[in-house]
N, C-alpha and C positions, 0 to 999 in steps of 0.2 A: 579408695572411696571415690575419688574424682573419676578414675577410669570406669568404675561401675556405673556412676551417674551418666558419664558420656555414652557408654554402651547402651544403657537403657534409653537415653534420649534418642540415639540413632535408630534403635529398633522401633521406638514409638513413631518416629518420623517416617521410616521406611514402610511401616505397616499402614500408616495413614495415607501415604502416597500411593501405595499399592491398591488400597481400597478405592481411592479416588480415580486413578488413571488406568488401571488394568481392567479390561472388560472382557467378560465371557458371554457370548451370544449363542443361544440354542433356539432353533426354529424349524418350522416345516410348513408345507402346504399340501392341500388336497387339490389336484389339478384335473378338471373335467375337460378333456381335449378330444379333438377330432384329428384323424390322420388321413392325409391325401398324398398320393404319389405312387411311384413304381420302384421296383428293384429287380436285380437279376445278375447276369454275368456279362461283362463287356457292354456292348450296345443292345444286347438282347434282353430287354427289361419288359416286365408286365405289371399291369395295375390290378391288384387283388381286392380292390374295394374294401380297404381296411376299416375296421369298425371303430366307432367312438369308444373311448375308455376313460375311466377315472384312475389317475396315477398318483403316486406319492413322491414327494421330494423333501429331503431333510438336510439340515446343515448345522455345523458348529464353527464358531469363529472366535479368535482371540486377538484383541487389540491392546497395544502397550505404548508407552511414551518414548521408547528408545528410537532415535532418529535414523540410524543406519540399518536397523534390523526390520525387515518387513513384517506386517501383520499376516496372519494365516487363517485360511478358511477351507473347510472340507465340506463338500455338498454331494449328496447321493440322489440320483434320479433314475426312475424306471420308465422305459418306453416299451410297454407290452401291448400287443394287439394281434388280431387275426383277421382273415378275410378269405374270400374265394372268388374265382372267376372261371370262365370258359376261355381257354387259350385260343387266340385267333391265328397263331402261327407256331411253328416248332419252337420250343423253349428249352434252354439248357440251364441247369442250376445244380450246384453241389455234386458235379460228376454224373448227373443223370440228364437224360433228354426226354422231354415230354412232347407228345405229338400234338399237332393242331387239332382243335375241336375237342380237347380233353378238359373235363371239369377238374380243376386243381384247387387245393386248399393251401393257405399259407399261414405260418405262425412267425411273428416278429417279436422275439423275446430278447430285448437288448436293454442293458442298464449301463450307467457310467458313474464314476466318482471323479469329481473335480478337486484337484489339489491346487489351491490358489495362494500365491504370495503377493501382497499388495501394500502400497503406501497410501496414506491419507495425505494427498498433496494440497488439499485445501479444507480448512475447518473453521468457518466463521459463524459462530452462534448457531443459527438454524439452517446453515448451508454447508454441505460437505461434498467433496469429490475424491474418489478413490481410483487408483490405477495400478494394474499389475499384470501378472502372467499366470496362466492356468495350464496344468498338465491334466488332460482329460483321459481317464483310463476306461476305455470301452471294454465291455465284456458281455457276451451273449451268444445266442443261437438264432439263425434264421433258417426256416425249414419250409419246403414245398412238398406236398404229397398229392398223388393222383392214383386212380385205379386204371390199370391197363388190362384189356381183354384180348386174349389170343385163342385160337382154335388148335387143339392138339391133333395128333395123327389119327385119333379115333373119332374126330368130329366134335369133341366136347369143348365147351367154352371154359377157358381157364382165366380167372381173375387174379391179377397180381398187383400188389401195392408197391408203387415206386416212390421213394423218398430221397430228395436231394437236400443236403444240409451244409451250411457254411457256418463255421464257428468264428466269432469275432473276439479278438483279444489284442488290443493295440493302444498305445499312448499317442495322443495328438496334442501338440502345443497350441494354445489360444491366448489372445489378448483378453484382459478383464478390465471392466470399468463399472463404476457405480456412482450415482449422485443422489442426494436427498435434500429436499427443501421443506422446512417446517413452517407452519403458520403460527405466529406468536400467540400465546395465551389460549390455544385451542386444543392442543394434543394431537392435531392432525398434521401428517407429513406426506408429501408426495415423493416417490422414489422411482428410479429406473436403474436396472442392473443387467449386465450382459457379458457374454463371451463371444469372440469373433475370430474367424480364420478364413482367409481366401488365399490358397496356394496351389499352383498348378491347376488341376481340375477339381480340387476339393474346395467346397464352399460350405462352411458350417457357421451357424449362429444360434445363439440361445439367449434370448432376452426376456425380461419381464418388466412391466411398468404397472404401478398401482398406487394405492393410498394406504396408510397405516393410521391407527388411532390408539393413543396411549390410554389403556384402561387402568393401569397401575403405574405410578411414577413416584418413587421415593428413594431414599438412600440405599436401602437394602436390595431392591429388585425393581426392574421395569418390565411391564408386560404390555405388548402391543398386538392388536388384531390387524391383519393385513388382507387386502383383496385387490385383484387386478387381472391383468391379461399376460399370458406367457406364450411364446412361440419358439419352436426348435426346428431348425432346418438341417437336414442331413443330405447333402449333395456329395456323395462319395464316389471316387474313381479308383477302384481296385484297392480298397482297404481290406486286407485279408481276403482277397478275391470277391469282395462284395462291391457292387455298383448300385447306387441308389439315388433317388431324387424324391425325398419324402419330407413333408412338413407336418409337425404336430403343433396345434395351437388351440387355445381356449382359455376360459377364465379359471382363476384359482382363489382359494381362501386359506388363510393360515394364521399362525401364532408365532411370535418372537418373544423370548424371555432374555433379559439382559441383567447379569449379576455384576 
């Protein structure tokens, strides 16, 4: 009987502790961004006047009280855009060579998933600081297409479509940091979060800063609205044969649910 009561007491305590200290976060943002920059092979890069787009980003995170085991977060982000330009010089991409003065179209279809392990190194009431590492899993396709016209032996003009393609599939390690400051009795929080890497000729950063407002705050679930600014820099030097110097930035609005 005593063992049964002890077991029931332990189970009750563990259930209460788990409900209080283990947190599941689900969230996402709609990101209205503009893209500026160039890409190509080696130093032969071109600016394709990439269009503004609305992208999506989503995440799930789990936090717990165990001191030596990191918390975990997975975030997915899309960077899809397209553009066009008239090449001012000969341009090589994806095994194809495009002549100068050729009208060329580009499709930049890249996404990545961030696998992040982090520790909450400071947590004081309304102020917290997280620090960790991220494995960024790039996946996508970058494509350049142009029309080439030649004259055959009979004097007829022949139009040929030339397409150069580079496929991107690579893991990149990055540092991760996040901080949040809450205003007491208001439900308003200011936050900043980012991933960073500067190594050899690669420079990557991905940061967001903004404000959140708690629209639901109770024992069962917390719901917050978020808004702010996000910027992603991709300065790549031969990442799966891709060279780029592109920045995506703009405002976002989102939702975070905490169980």
